[in-house]
VMD Tcl script that builds the backbone (N, CA, C; Angstrom):
set m [mol new atoms 501]
animate dup $m
set s [atomselect $m all]
$s set {name element resname resid chain x y z} {
  {N N MET 1 A 16.883 -49.995 -16.895}
  {CA C MET 1 A 15.395 -49.689 -16.517}
  {C C MET 1 A 14.520 -51.308 -16.058}
  {N N SER 2 A 13.887 -51.090 -15.164}
  {CA C SER 2 A 13.093 -52.180 -14.472}
  {C C SER 2 A 11.873 -52.365 -15.323}
  {N N THR 3 A 11.434 -53.790 -15.467}
  {CA C THR 3 A 10.495 -54.454 -16.147}
  {C C THR 3 A 9.543 -55.138 -15.273}
  {N N GLN 4 A 9.827 -54.879 -13.759}
  {CA C GLN 4 A 8.767 -55.573 -13.289}
  {C C GLN 4 A 7.648 -54.623 -12.576}
  {N N PRO 5 A 6.341 -55.367 -12.452}
  {CA C PRO 5 A 5.373 -54.370 -12.223}
  {C C PRO 5 A 6.046 -53.828 -10.817}
  {N N ALA 6 A 5.259 -52.784 -10.197}
  {CA C ALA 6 A 5.355 -51.920 -8.778}
  {C C ALA 6 A 4.664 -53.004 -7.800}
  {N N TYR 7 A 3.770 -53.744 -8.178}
  {CA C TYR 7 A 2.823 -54.221 -7.478}
  {C C TYR 7 A 2.695 -55.648 -7.736}
  {N N THR 8 A 2.548 -56.302 -6.868}
  {CA C THR 8 A 2.599 -57.837 -7.034}
  {C C THR 8 A 1.333 -58.658 -6.569}
  {N N PHE 9 A 0.611 -59.213 -7.065}
  {CA C PHE 9 A -0.529 -59.615 -6.370}
  {C C PHE 9 A -0.180 -61.372 -6.024}
  {N N VAL 10 A -0.846 -61.451 -4.735}
  {CA C VAL 10 A -0.800 -62.848 -4.312}
  {C C VAL 10 A -1.761 -63.374 -3.714}
  {N N TRP 11 A -2.466 -64.416 -4.233}
  {CA C TRP 11 A -3.661 -65.069 -3.401}
  {C C TRP 11 A -3.649 -65.708 -1.759}
  {N N LEU 12 A -2.701 -65.945 -1.949}
  {CA C LEU 12 A -2.890 -66.718 -0.281}
  {C C LEU 12 A -2.302 -65.626 0.600}
  {N N SER 13 A -2.673 -64.158 0.618}
  {CA C SER 13 A -2.301 -62.733 1.296}
  {C C SER 13 A -3.352 -62.530 2.098}
  {N N PRO 14 A -3.223 -61.801 2.919}
  {CA C PRO 14 A -4.414 -61.349 3.348}
  {C C PRO 14 A -5.350 -60.592 2.422}
  {N N LEU 15 A -4.599 -59.593 1.472}
  {CA C LEU 15 A -5.668 -59.351 0.461}
  {C C LEU 15 A -6.042 -59.728 -0.601}
  {N N GLY 16 A -5.509 -61.158 -1.149}
  {CA C GLY 16 A -5.886 -62.043 -1.825}
  {C C GLY 16 A -6.802 -62.777 -1.516}
  {N N ILE 17 A -7.118 -63.214 0.046}
  {CA C ILE 17 A -8.288 -63.709 0.800}
  {C C ILE 17 A -9.582 -62.627 0.768}
  {N N SER 18 A -8.948 -61.358 0.830}
  {CA C SER 18 A -10.429 -60.477 0.761}
  {C C SER 18 A -10.816 -60.257 -0.485}
  {N N VAL 19 A -9.900 -60.426 -1.348}
  {CA C VAL 19 A -10.640 -60.457 -3.139}
  {C C VAL 19 A -11.116 -61.508 -3.306}
  {N N VAL 20 A -10.982 -62.846 -2.667}
  {CA C VAL 20 A -11.802 -63.680 -2.834}
  {C C VAL 20 A -13.540 -63.617 -1.861}
  {N N LEU 21 A -12.949 -63.096 -1.064}
  {CA C LEU 21 A -14.511 -63.255 -0.223}
  {C C LEU 21 A -15.197 -62.057 -0.752}
  {N N PHE 22 A -14.727 -60.783 -1.527}
  {CA C PHE 22 A -15.564 -59.761 -1.986}
  {C C PHE 22 A -15.788 -60.571 -3.410}
  {N N LEU 23 A -15.415 -60.995 -3.859}
  {CA C LEU 23 A -16.021 -61.781 -5.254}
  {C C LEU 23 A -16.840 -62.935 -4.703}
  {N N LEU 24 A -17.008 -63.549 -3.882}
  {CA C LEU 24 A -18.319 -64.111 -3.406}
  {C C LEU 24 A -19.461 -63.194 -3.005}
  {N N TYR 25 A -19.007 -62.569 -2.459}
  {CA C TYR 25 A -20.390 -61.554 -1.983}
  {C C TYR 25 A -20.704 -61.084 -3.353}
  {N N GLY 26 A -20.135 -60.433 -4.535}
  {CA C GLY 26 A -20.463 -59.764 -5.313}
  {C C GLY 26 A -21.400 -61.269 -6.243}
  {N N GLY 27 A -20.549 -62.357 -6.497}
  {CA C GLY 27 A -21.127 -63.769 -6.949}
  {C C GLY 27 A -22.687 -64.145 -6.630}
  {N N PHE 28 A -22.414 -64.065 -5.219}
  {CA C PHE 28 A -23.783 -64.654 -4.458}
  {C C PHE 28 A -25.203 -63.487 -4.826}
  {N N TYR 29 A -24.501 -62.007 -4.896}
  {CA C TYR 29 A -25.474 -61.026 -5.443}
  {C C TYR 29 A -25.968 -61.495 -6.914}
  {N N ILE 30 A -25.105 -61.775 -7.731}
  {CA C ILE 30 A -25.382 -62.006 -8.928}
  {C C ILE 30 A -26.706 -63.559 -9.192}
  {N N LEU 31 A -26.255 -64.039 -8.272}
  {CA C LEU 31 A -26.891 -65.462 -8.393}
  {C C LEU 31 A -28.285 -65.729 -7.559}
  {N N ILE 32 A -28.338 -64.641 -6.734}
  {CA C ILE 32 A -29.619 -64.171 -6.074}
  {C C ILE 32 A -30.771 -63.595 -6.924}
  {N N GLY 33 A -29.702 -62.338 -7.438}
  {CA C GLY 33 A -30.919 -61.627 -8.493}
  {C C GLY 33 A -30.997 -62.362 -9.729}
  {N N THR 34 A -30.336 -63.410 -10.260}
  {CA C THR 34 A -30.905 -63.959 -11.274}
  {C C THR 34 A -31.928 -65.104 -10.851}
  {N N LEU 35 A -31.867 -66.185 -9.921}
  {CA C LEU 35 A -32.797 -66.536 -9.490}
  {C C LEU 35 A -33.987 -65.819 -9.219}
  {N N ALA 36 A -34.050 -64.845 -8.375}
  {CA C ALA 36 A -35.204 -64.119 -8.239}
  {C C ALA 36 A -36.435 -64.072 -9.036}
  {N N PRO 37 A -36.268 -63.568 -10.357}
  {CA C PRO 37 A -37.109 -63.761 -11.087}
  {C C PRO 37 A -37.828 -64.744 -12.102}
  {N N ILE 38 A -36.537 -65.857 -11.903}
  {CA C ILE 38 A -36.793 -67.192 -12.497}
  {C C ILE 38 A -37.787 -68.239 -11.035}
  {N N MET 39 A -36.993 -68.038 -9.867}
  {CA C MET 39 A -38.188 -68.819 -8.827}
  {C C MET 39 A -38.960 -67.894 -8.356}
  {N N MET 40 A -39.215 -66.945 -8.237}
  {CA C MET 40 A -40.098 -66.003 -7.405}
  {C C MET 40 A -42.209 -66.709 -7.498}
  {N N ASN 41 A -42.531 -67.263 -8.767}
  {CA C ASN 41 A -43.651 -67.769 -8.780}
  {C C ASN 41 A -43.663 -69.427 -8.876}
  {N N THR 42 A -42.772 -69.601 -8.410}
  {CA C THR 42 A -42.868 -71.284 -8.503}
  {C C THR 42 A -43.382 -71.512 -7.002}
  {N N GLU 43 A -43.487 -73.016 -6.936}
  {CA C GLU 43 A -44.713 -73.399 -5.382}
  {C C GLU 43 A -43.408 -72.897 -4.418}
  {N N THR 44 A -42.207 -73.104 -4.740}
  {CA C THR 44 A -40.867 -73.194 -3.617}
  {C C THR 44 A -40.839 -71.792 -3.267}
  {N N GLY 45 A -40.722 -70.615 -4.512}
  {CA C GLY 45 A -40.617 -69.151 -4.343}
  {C C GLY 45 A -41.870 -68.388 -3.875}
  {N N ARG 46 A -43.484 -68.727 -3.762}
  {CA C ARG 46 A -44.217 -68.436 -2.920}
  {C C ARG 46 A -43.861 -68.656 -1.784}
  {N N GLN 47 A -42.819 -69.567 -1.149}
  {CA C GLN 47 A -42.772 -69.621 0.147}
  {C C GLN 47 A -42.170 -68.869 0.788}
  {N N VAL 48 A -40.851 -67.959 -0.215}
  {CA C VAL 48 A -40.123 -67.279 0.407}
  {C C VAL 48 A -40.394 -66.009 1.337}
  {N N THR 49 A -39.775 -66.037 2.633}
  {CA C THR 49 A -40.272 -65.280 3.449}
  {C C THR 49 A -39.045 -64.355 3.815}
  {N N VAL 50 A -39.364 -63.068 4.752}
  {CA C VAL 50 A -38.435 -62.177 4.901}
  {C C VAL 50 A -37.597 -62.491 6.099}
  {N N SER 51 A -38.374 -63.390 6.876}
  {CA C SER 51 A -37.850 -63.512 8.237}
  {C C SER 51 A -37.419 -65.209 8.193}
  {N N SER 52 A -38.674 -65.442 8.697}
  {CA C SER 52 A -38.999 -67.049 8.922}
  {C C SER 52 A -40.603 -67.519 8.432}
  {N N GLN 53 A -41.077 -68.070 8.130}
  {CA C GLN 53 A -42.632 -68.268 7.976}
  {C C GLN 53 A -43.489 -68.221 9.221}
  {N N ALA 54 A -42.960 -68.429 10.286}
  {CA C ALA 54 A -43.704 -67.918 11.499}
  {C C ALA 54 A -43.779 -66.580 11.801}
  {N N LYS 55 A -42.345 -66.358 12.029}
  {CA C LYS 55 A -42.559 -64.970 12.351}
  {C C LYS 55 A -43.024 -63.975 11.016}
  {N N ASP 56 A -43.135 -64.111 9.625}
  {CA C ASP 56 A -43.471 -63.450 8.539}
  {C C ASP 56 A -44.984 -63.541 8.965}
  {N N THR 57 A -45.827 -65.147 8.774}
  {CA C THR 57 A -46.976 -65.180 9.717}
  {C C THR 57 A -47.812 -64.347 10.608}
  {N N ALA 58 A -46.866 -64.214 11.970}
  {CA C ALA 58 A -47.557 -63.451 12.636}
  {C C ALA 58 A -47.028 -62.113 12.383}
  {N N LEU 59 A -46.500 -61.519 11.439}
  {CA C LEU 59 A -46.207 -60.205 11.246}
  {C C LEU 59 A -47.777 -60.053 10.244}
  {N N LEU 60 A -48.257 -60.732 9.278}
  {CA C LEU 60 A -49.074 -60.343 8.081}
  {C C LEU 60 A -50.215 -61.004 8.424}
  {N N GLY 61 A -50.221 -62.038 9.365}
  {CA C GLY 61 A -51.733 -62.310 9.820}
  {C C GLY 61 A -52.154 -63.668 8.950}
  {N N ARG 62 A -51.099 -64.178 7.700}
  {CA C ARG 62 A -51.465 -65.321 7.209}
  {C C ARG 62 A -49.836 -65.590 6.290}
  {N N PRO 63 A -49.647 -67.018 5.930}
  {CA C PRO 63 A -48.826 -67.309 5.173}
  {C C PRO 63 A -48.220 -66.456 4.095}
  {N N THR 64 A -47.418 -66.209 3.673}
  {CA C THR 64 A -47.177 -65.575 2.221}
  {C C THR 64 A -47.894 -66.355 1.218}
  {N N ALA 65 A -47.635 -67.329 0.812}
  {CA C ALA 65 A -48.509 -68.030 -0.092}
  {C C ALA 65 A -49.841 -68.089 0.083}
  {N N ASP 66 A -50.570 -67.954 1.329}
  {CA C ASP 66 A -51.871 -67.845 0.971}
  {C C ASP 66 A -52.169 -66.371 0.775}
  {N N LEU 67 A -51.784 -65.235 1.397}
  {CA C LEU 67 A -52.209 -63.863 1.130}
  {C C LEU 67 A -51.797 -63.748 -0.492}
  {N N LEU 68 A -50.982 -64.339 -1.518}
  {CA C LEU 68 A -50.798 -64.355 -2.731}
  {C C LEU 68 A -51.522 -64.869 -3.706}
  {N N GLN 69 A -52.212 -66.210 -2.989}
  {CA C GLN 69 A -53.441 -66.627 -3.583}
  {C C GLN 69 A -54.289 -66.285 -3.428}
  {N N ALA 70 A -54.847 -65.096 -2.497}
  {CA C ALA 70 A -56.086 -64.996 -2.265}
  {C C ALA 70 A -56.043 -63.300 -2.694}
  {N N SER 71 A -54.600 -62.796 -3.317}
  {CA C SER 71 A -55.015 -61.565 -3.854}
  {C C SER 71 A -53.863 -61.424 -5.216}
  {N N PRO 72 A -54.330 -61.530 -6.097}
  {CA C PRO 72 A -54.030 -61.330 -7.969}
  {C C PRO 72 A -53.017 -60.397 -7.581}
  {N N PRO 73 A -53.918 -58.607 -7.431}
  {CA C PRO 73 A -53.105 -57.991 -7.446}
  {C C PRO 73 A -51.549 -57.824 -6.634}
  {N N LEU 74 A -52.002 -58.410 -5.501}
  {CA C LEU 74 A -50.468 -58.082 -4.574}
  {C C LEU 74 A -49.245 -59.377 -5.081}
  {N N ALA 75 A -50.162 -60.057 -5.867}
  {CA C ALA 75 A -49.149 -61.465 -6.365}
  {C C ALA 75 A -48.536 -60.439 -7.320}
  {N N THR 76 A -49.346 -59.731 -8.289}
  {CA C THR 76 A -48.487 -58.679 -9.450}
  {C C THR 76 A -47.609 -58.028 -8.999}
  {N N LEU 77 A -47.754 -57.261 -7.866}
  {CA C LEU 77 A -46.974 -56.376 -7.466}
  {C C LEU 77 A -45.900 -56.860 -6.527}
  {N N ARG 78 A -45.969 -58.113 -6.381}
  {CA C ARG 78 A -44.710 -58.512 -5.711}
  {C C ARG 78 A -43.735 -59.519 -6.771}
  {N N THR 79 A -44.190 -60.057 -7.736}
  {CA C THR 79 A -43.819 -60.041 -9.255}
  {C C THR 79 A -42.849 -58.934 -9.685}
  {N N ILE 80 A -43.681 -57.618 -9.531}
  {CA C ILE 80 A -42.744 -56.300 -10.339}
  {C C ILE 80 A -41.705 -56.366 -9.276}
  {N N LEU 81 A -41.749 -55.907 -7.959}
  {CA C LEU 81 A -40.811 -55.909 -7.191}
  {C C LEU 81 A -39.535 -56.755 -7.177}
  {N N LEU 82 A -40.172 -57.857 -6.859}
  {CA C LEU 82 A -38.738 -58.971 -7.378}
  {C C LEU 82 A -38.134 -58.949 -8.239}
  {N N SER 83 A -38.660 -58.719 -9.532}
  {CA C SER 83 A -37.805 -58.430 -10.711}
  {C C SER 83 A -36.671 -57.341 -10.693}
  {N N MET 84 A -37.640 -56.454 -9.968}
  {CA C MET 84 A -36.663 -55.098 -9.935}
  {C C MET 84 A -36.000 -55.009 -8.567}
  {N N ILE 85 A -35.933 -56.082 -7.740}
  {CA C ILE 85 A -35.239 -55.850 -6.844}
  {C C ILE 85 A -33.946 -57.396 -7.471}
  {N N GLY 86 A -34.196 -57.999 -8.349}
  {CA C GLY 86 A -33.623 -59.330 -8.709}
  {C C GLY 86 A -32.337 -58.501 -9.806}
  {N N GLY 87 A -32.643 -57.234 -10.679}
  {CA C GLY 87 A -31.868 -56.490 -11.395}
  {C C GLY 87 A -30.688 -55.893 -10.497}
  {N N LEU 88 A -31.653 -55.065 -9.697}
  {CA C LEU 88 A -30.350 -54.158 -8.645}
  {C C LEU 88 A -29.511 -55.024 -8.100}
  {N N LEU 89 A -29.623 -56.192 -7.784}
  {CA C LEU 89 A -28.989 -57.408 -7.281}
  {C C LEU 89 A -27.882 -57.861 -7.874}
  {N N VAL 90 A -28.423 -58.009 -9.206}
  {CA C VAL 90 A -27.277 -58.374 -10.198}
  {C C VAL 90 A -26.496 -57.782 -10.595}
  {N N THR 91 A -26.834 -55.940 -10.916}
  {CA C THR 91 A -26.450 -54.772 -10.882}
  {C C THR 91 A -25.125 -54.536 -9.702}
  {N N ALA 92 A -25.684 -54.754 -8.428}
  {CA C ALA 92 A -24.989 -54.524 -7.347}
  {C C ALA 92 A -23.933 -55.487 -7.630}
  {N N GLY 93 A -24.047 -56.630 -7.713}
  {CA C GLY 93 A -23.208 -57.906 -8.132}
  {C C GLY 93 A -21.869 -57.607 -8.772}
  {N N ILE 94 A -22.286 -57.275 -10.101}
  {CA C ILE 94 A -21.491 -57.061 -11.223}
  {C C ILE 94 A -20.537 -55.625 -10.842}
  {N N LEU 95 A -20.566 -55.077 -9.961}
  {CA C LEU 95 A -19.888 -53.738 -9.668}
  {C C LEU 95 A -19.281 -54.140 -8.764}
  {N N GLU 96 A -19.731 -54.922 -7.565}
  {CA C GLU 96 A -18.896 -55.625 -6.565}
  {C C GLU 96 A -17.719 -55.945 -7.082}
  {N N MET 97 A -17.755 -56.811 -7.919}
  {CA C MET 97 A -17.061 -58.027 -8.379}
  {C C MET 97 A -16.059 -56.761 -9.546}
  {N N ALA 98 A -15.929 -56.116 -10.147}
  {CA C ALA 98 A -15.625 -55.075 -11.035}
  {C C ALA 98 A -15.100 -54.365 -10.089}
  {N N VAL 99 A -15.196 -53.837 -9.207}
  {CA C VAL 99 A -14.255 -52.964 -8.231}
  {C C VAL 99 A -13.393 -53.989 -7.397}
  {N N THR 100 A -13.809 -55.039 -7.521}
  {CA C THR 100 A -12.746 -56.060 -6.916}
  {C C THR 100 A -11.966 -56.408 -7.840}
  {N N TRP 101 A -12.122 -56.631 -8.589}
  {CA C TRP 101 A -11.006 -57.373 -9.797}
  {C C TRP 101 A -10.147 -56.345 -10.164}
  {N N PHE 102 A -10.747 -55.151 -10.606}
  {CA C PHE 102 A -10.139 -54.437 -11.346}
  {C C PHE 102 A -9.498 -53.169 -10.474}
  {N N GLY 103 A -9.715 -52.971 -9.056}
  {CA C GLY 103 A -9.250 -51.952 -8.584}
  {C C GLY 103 A -8.685 -52.829 -7.399}
  {N N LEU 104 A -9.426 -53.719 -6.277}
  {CA C LEU 104 A -8.903 -53.845 -5.259}
  {C C LEU 104 A -7.669 -54.867 -5.242}
  {N N ARG 105 A -7.635 -55.751 -6.547}
  {CA C ARG 105 A -6.992 -56.970 -6.985}
  {C C ARG 105 A -5.570 -56.209 -7.279}
  {N N GLN 106 A -5.539 -54.748 -7.569}
  {CA C GLN 106 A -4.566 -54.438 -8.259}
  {C C GLN 106 A -3.814 -53.095 -6.983}
  {N N GLY 107 A -4.585 -53.769 -5.807}
  {CA C GLY 107 A -4.069 -53.011 -4.801}
  {C C GLY 107 A -4.493 -51.165 -4.446}
  {N N GLN 108 A -5.180 -50.863 -5.166}
  {CA C GLN 108 A -5.419 -49.749 -4.966}
  {C C GLN 108 A -6.487 -49.554 -3.776}
  {N N GLY 109 A -6.340 -48.123 -3.161}
  {CA C GLY 109 A -6.675 -48.255 -1.722}
  {C C GLY 109 A -8.298 -47.165 -2.193}
  {N N TRP 110 A -8.562 -46.819 -3.489}
  {CA C TRP 110 A -10.033 -46.383 -3.547}
  {C C TRP 110 A -11.133 -47.460 -3.916}
  {N N ALA 111 A -10.544 -48.219 -4.169}
  {CA C ALA 111 A -11.346 -49.458 -4.602}
  {C C ALA 111 A -11.558 -50.479 -2.693}
  {N N LEU 112 A -10.873 -50.588 -1.966}
  {CA C LEU 112 A -11.253 -50.555 -0.478}
  {C C LEU 112 A -12.226 -49.820 -0.101}
  {N N GLY 113 A -12.019 -48.191 -0.268}
  {CA C GLY 113 A -13.137 -47.427 0.112}
  {C C GLY 113 A -14.671 -47.355 -0.337}
  {N N ALA 114 A -14.650 -47.898 -1.722}
  {CA C ALA 114 A -15.964 -47.872 -2.442}
  {C C ALA 114 A -16.479 -49.137 -2.233}
  {N N LEU 115 A -15.777 -50.039 -1.872}
  {CA C LEU 115 A -16.457 -51.645 -1.545}
  {C C LEU 115 A -17.039 -51.116 0.037}
  {N N ALA 116 A -16.382 -50.584 0.973}
  {CA C ALA 116 A -16.416 -50.211 2.104}
  {C C ALA 116 A -17.633 -49.476 2.402}
  {N N LEU 117 A -18.040 -48.404 1.500}
  {CA C LEU 117 A -19.125 -47.645 1.582}
  {C C LEU 117 A -20.713 -48.461 0.878}
  {N N ALA 118 A -20.511 -49.123 0.008}
  {CA C ALA 118 A -21.252 -49.851 -0.589}
  {C C ALA 118 A -21.776 -50.622 0.242}
  {N N GLY 119 A -20.843 -51.620 0.950}
  {CA C GLY 119 A -21.349 -52.424 1.902}
  {C C GLY 119 A -21.631 -52.035 3.099}
  {N N ALA 120 A -21.650 -51.154 3.689}
  {CA C ALA 120 A -22.087 -50.328 4.604}
  {C C ALA 120 A -23.432 -49.353 4.142}
  {N N ALA 121 A -23.442 -49.271 3.284}
  {CA C ALA 121 A -25.174 -48.416 2.765}
  {C C ALA 121 A -26.191 -49.497 2.380}
  {N N VAL 122 A -26.114 -50.455 2.889}
  {CA C VAL 122 A -27.099 -51.408 2.944}
  {C C VAL 122 A -27.822 -51.567 4.132}
  {N N PHE 123 A -26.778 -51.522 5.100}
  {CA C PHE 123 A -27.805 -51.689 6.539}
  {C C PHE 123 A -28.608 -50.430 7.024}
  {N N PRO 124 A -28.208 -49.152 6.637}
  {CA C PRO 124 A -29.571 -48.910 7.279}
  {C C PRO 124 A -31.029 -49.348 6.215}
  {N N PHE 125 A -30.652 -49.974 4.958}
  {CA C PHE 125 A -32.178 -50.255 4.263}
  {C C PHE 125 A -32.084 -51.697 5.016}
  {N N TRP 126 A -31.866 -52.249 5.681}
  {CA C TRP 126 A -31.885 -53.836 6.108}
  {C C TRP 126 A -32.661 -53.254 7.787}
  {N N TRP 127 A -32.445 -52.268 8.175}
  {CA C TRP 127 A -32.976 -51.657 9.232}
  {C C TRP 127 A -34.519 -51.766 9.248}
  {N N LEU 128 A -34.335 -50.943 7.465}
  {CA C LEU 128 A -35.891 -50.447 7.456}
  {C C LEU 128 A -36.636 -51.536 7.365}
  {N N VAL 129 A -36.362 -52.764 6.605}
  {CA C VAL 129 A -36.950 -53.879 6.146}
  {C C VAL 129 A -37.450 -54.441 7.178}
  {N N PHE 130 A -36.346 -54.847 8.578}
  {CA C PHE 130 A -37.423 -55.442 10.368}
  {C C PHE 130 A -37.677 -54.456 10.958}
  {N N LYS 131 A -38.190 -52.874 10.411}
  {CA C LYS 131 A -39.254 -52.195 11.309}
  {C C LYS 131 A -40.184 -52.624 11.662}
  {N N PRO 132 A -40.868 -53.132 10.529}
  {CA C PRO 132 A -42.541 -53.649 10.882}
  {C C PRO 132 A -42.364 -54.721 11.932}
  {N N PHE 133 A -41.249 -55.923 11.912}
  {CA C PHE 133 A -41.178 -57.110 12.791}
  {C C PHE 133 A -40.957 -56.137 13.772}
  {N N ARG 134 A -39.953 -55.041 14.218}
  {CA C ARG 134 A -39.747 -54.582 15.627}
  {C C ARG 134 A -41.095 -53.676 16.224}
  {N N ASP 135 A -41.681 -53.308 15.257}
  {CA C ASP 135 A -42.782 -52.253 15.504}
  {C C ASP 135 A -44.039 -53.140 16.197}
  {N N ALA 136 A -44.026 -54.867 15.489}
  {CA C ALA 136 A -45.092 -55.554 16.045}
  {C C ALA 136 A -44.509 -56.401 17.471}
  {N N GLY 137 A -43.318 -55.952 17.617}
  {CA C GLY 137 A -42.984 -56.486 19.338}
  {C C GLY 137 A -42.477 -58.362 18.511}
  {N N ILE 138 A -42.093 -58.321 17.198}
  {CA C ILE 138 A -41.116 -59.872 16.916}
  {C C ILE 138 A -39.869 -59.524 16.551}
  {N N GLN 139 A -39.457 -60.301 17.531}
  {CA C GLN 139 A -37.820 -60.431 17.135}
  {C C GLN 139 A -37.299 -61.017 16.400}
  {N N VAL 140 A -36.636 -60.466 15.168}
  {CA C VAL 140 A -36.316 -61.279 14.263}
  {C C VAL 140 A -34.961 -61.710 14.460}
  {N N GLY 141 A -33.555 -61.522 15.298}
  {CA C GLY 141 A -32.388 -62.037 15.430}
  {C C GLY 141 A -31.697 -62.380 13.647}
  {N N LEU 142 A -31.202 -63.537 13.815}
  {CA C LEU 142 A -30.196 -63.750 12.460}
  {C C LEU 142 A -31.110 -64.518 11.646}
  {N N ASP 143 A -32.045 -64.582 11.945}
  {CA C ASP 143 A -32.858 -65.351 10.418}
  {C C ASP 143 A -33.285 -64.452 9.339}
  {N N TRP 144 A -32.239 -63.934 8.846}
  {CA C TRP 144 A -32.549 -63.002 7.443}
  {C C TRP 144 A -32.617 -63.970 6.474}
  {N N PRO 145 A -33.057 -63.392 5.643}
  {CA C PRO 145 A -32.885 -64.139 4.046}
  {C C PRO 145 A -31.446 -64.030 3.254}
  {N N PRO 146 A -31.033 -64.965 3.001}
  {CA C PRO 146 A -29.497 -65.304 2.440}
  {C C PRO 146 A -28.667 -64.313 1.848}
  {N N PHE 147 A -29.613 -63.606 1.039}
  {CA C PHE 147 A -29.341 -62.120 0.093}
  {C C PHE 147 A -28.878 -61.270 1.008}
  {N N MET 148 A -29.620 -60.847 2.134}
  {CA C MET 148 A -28.853 -60.163 3.317}
  {C C MET 148 A -27.738 -60.862 4.022}
  {N N LEU 149 A -28.026 -61.938 4.905}
  {CA C LEU 149 A -27.235 -62.343 5.735}
  {C C LEU 149 A -25.735 -63.023 5.095}
  {N N ILE 150 A -25.681 -63.597 3.940}
  {CA C ILE 150 A -24.206 -63.596 3.801}
  {C C ILE 150 A -23.419 -62.334 3.216}
  {N N PRO 151 A -23.618 -61.948 2.350}
  {CA C PRO 151 A -22.878 -60.399 2.113}
  {C C PRO 151 A -22.790 -59.902 3.440}
  {N N THR 152 A -23.577 -59.547 4.215}
  {CA C THR 152 A -23.190 -59.287 5.969}
  {C C THR 152 A -22.125 -60.082 6.708}
  {N N ILE 153 A -22.252 -61.068 6.567}
  {CA C ILE 153 A -21.102 -62.210 7.309}
  {C C ILE 153 A -19.377 -62.284 6.121}
  {N N LEU 154 A -19.803 -61.616 5.261}
  {CA C LEU 154 A -18.684 -61.705 4.268}
  {C C LEU 154 A -18.265 -60.242 4.266}
  {N N LEU 155 A -18.964 -59.144 4.834}
  {CA C LEU 155 A -18.041 -58.069 4.280}
  {C C LEU 155 A -16.996 -57.602 5.784}
  {N N GLY 156 A -17.487 -57.789 6.657}
  {CA C GLY 156 A -15.950 -57.759 8.146}
  {C C GLY 156 A -15.174 -57.979 7.625}
  {N N PRO 157 A -15.066 -59.569 7.497}
  {CA C PRO 157 A -13.794 -60.335 7.191}
  {C C PRO 157 A -13.135 -59.604 6.020}
  {N N ALA 158 A -13.751 -59.595 5.336}
  {CA C ALA 158 A -12.923 -59.120 3.883}
  {C C ALA 158 A -12.877 -57.376 3.955}
  {N N LEU 159 A -13.229 -56.514 4.693}
  {CA C LEU 159 A -12.747 -55.370 4.900}
  {C C LEU 159 A -11.679 -55.394 5.420}
  {N N VAL 160 A -11.373 -56.123 6.510}
  {CA C VAL 160 A -10.286 -56.321 7.592}
  {C C VAL 160 A -9.159 -57.012 6.656}
  {N N LEU 161 A -9.176 -57.502 6.217}
  {CA C LEU 161 A -8.188 -58.370 5.053}
  {C C LEU 161 A -7.620 -57.463 4.366}
  {N N ALA 162 A -8.942 -56.970 3.519}
  {CA C ALA 162 A -8.160 -56.273 2.606}
  {C C ALA 162 A -7.281 -54.826 2.856}
  {N N TRP 163 A -7.811 -54.527 4.405}
  {CA C TRP 163 A -7.184 -53.427 5.015}
  {C C TRP 163 A -5.707 -53.650 5.579}
  {N N ILE 164 A -5.815 -54.840 5.973}
  {CA C ILE 164 A -4.570 -55.584 6.173}
  {C C ILE 164 A -3.401 -55.540 4.968}
  {N N GLY 165 A -4.194 -56.083 3.965}
  {CA C GLY 165 A -3.180 -56.104 2.823}
  {C C GLY 165 A -2.979 -55.081 2.401}
  {N N LEU 166 A -3.552 -53.643 2.284}
  {CA C LEU 166 A -3.166 -52.876 1.770}
  {C C LEU 166 A -2.167 -51.956 2.714}
  {N N ARG 167 A -1.913 -52.350 3.423}
  {CA C ARG 167 A -0.899 -51.333 4.478}
  {C C ARG 167 A 0.739 -52.308 3.840}
}
mol reanalyze $m
mol bondsrecalc $m
mol representation Tube
mol addrep $m
């Protein structure tokens, strides 16, 4: 009778590197989600933009910080929405890390499917976020906020390496 496990995980393998990338992906969401309610009403937080200060100003007509100062109800709405988004990012990050650690790291194909589906599911929403810019004739490019850009950059290599590692 063999007592060796049926599956051996190796960190320096395609699957191992993929696990690291997915853990970074989830950890980044947790970090940004945790910082959102802490930083949003600081001087720095009030400067945060969707694309860049110049492009956001072109879309909104004034810098974000000026709009928030001029409209306390708008500032309150922003506080509420960023708190909700922060909570959702923390939740998504925890789930991303749990599926990675307890599924993908164990060589489970369902985990790769879940991570791929969750990663791809955000793209239509990013398209909607930038739709007002496109409608106004403002080209955004890759000057996305870090909570969008960094996971997007990590997703492709993580998926490919996991697929290779599970074959």
